[in-house]
N, C-alpha and C positions, 0 to 999 in steps of 0.2 A: 504494500500500500504506500501511497505517496506521503510525503511529509505533511502536506496540507490535509490529507485525509486523517492522518494520525492526530494532528493538532485539533482538527474538528471534533474527533471522537473524544479526546481528553477533555475538551470544554463542554461539548453539547450532549454527550452520552452520559446520562445520569447514573448508569451502571459502572462507569469508568472514572468519572471525576470525583473530587474529594467529598461530594455529597452522598456518595454511594452507601455510606454507613447509616444514613438517616432513614426513617420510615418513608415508604413510597409517597404517601400523601404530603408529607413535609418537603420531600425532595421536589415534588411537582410544584408546590406553592413557591418555593424559593426560586426554582427555574423560571416560573411564570413572572415573578417579580423582577428577576434579572433581565428577562427578555423585554418586559415593559420599560425598564430603565434604559436598555440599549436602544429601543425604538424611540424613546423620548430624546436620547442623546443625538441620534442621527437626524431626527426631525428638527431639533433645535439647530444643529449644525448646518443643515441644508437651508433652513429658513434664515439663519443668520447670514450665511454666505449670499443668499439671494437678496436679503434686505440691506446689508452693509457692504457686501463685497469683500469682507475680510474673513479669514478662517481662524482667528485667534480664539473666539468663543468655542468654535467647534473642537479645536485642539484641546482646550481646557476641559470640555465636556468628555471627550474621549479619555483623557488622562484621569479624570474623576471616575469614569466608568471602569477603567482598568483597575484603579485603586480599590473601588468598592467590590468588584468581582474577586480580586485577589484577597481582600480582607474576608469576604464571605467564605471563600474556599479554605482560607487559612484557619478560620474559626471552626469550620466543619471538620477539618483534619485534626485540629487540636482537641476538639470535643470528643472525637472518636478514639483518641489515644488513651 
């Protein structure tokens, strides 16, 4: 499998990412919240780019999203230990 495929599985497959030790219902809820967060980030980014013509806010939103996702996965991994 390609590197992109492996990266996708590590992040999006709840049976492989750090949330795998949580109950399925809780895993689903967290993944839905993360997907809504990323949808909002990209909508804000595209809207900001169209509105202001600058990508600074988009880059900050992506950085914040990466931080929140990493924090969520890190807490899930720590709680499972």
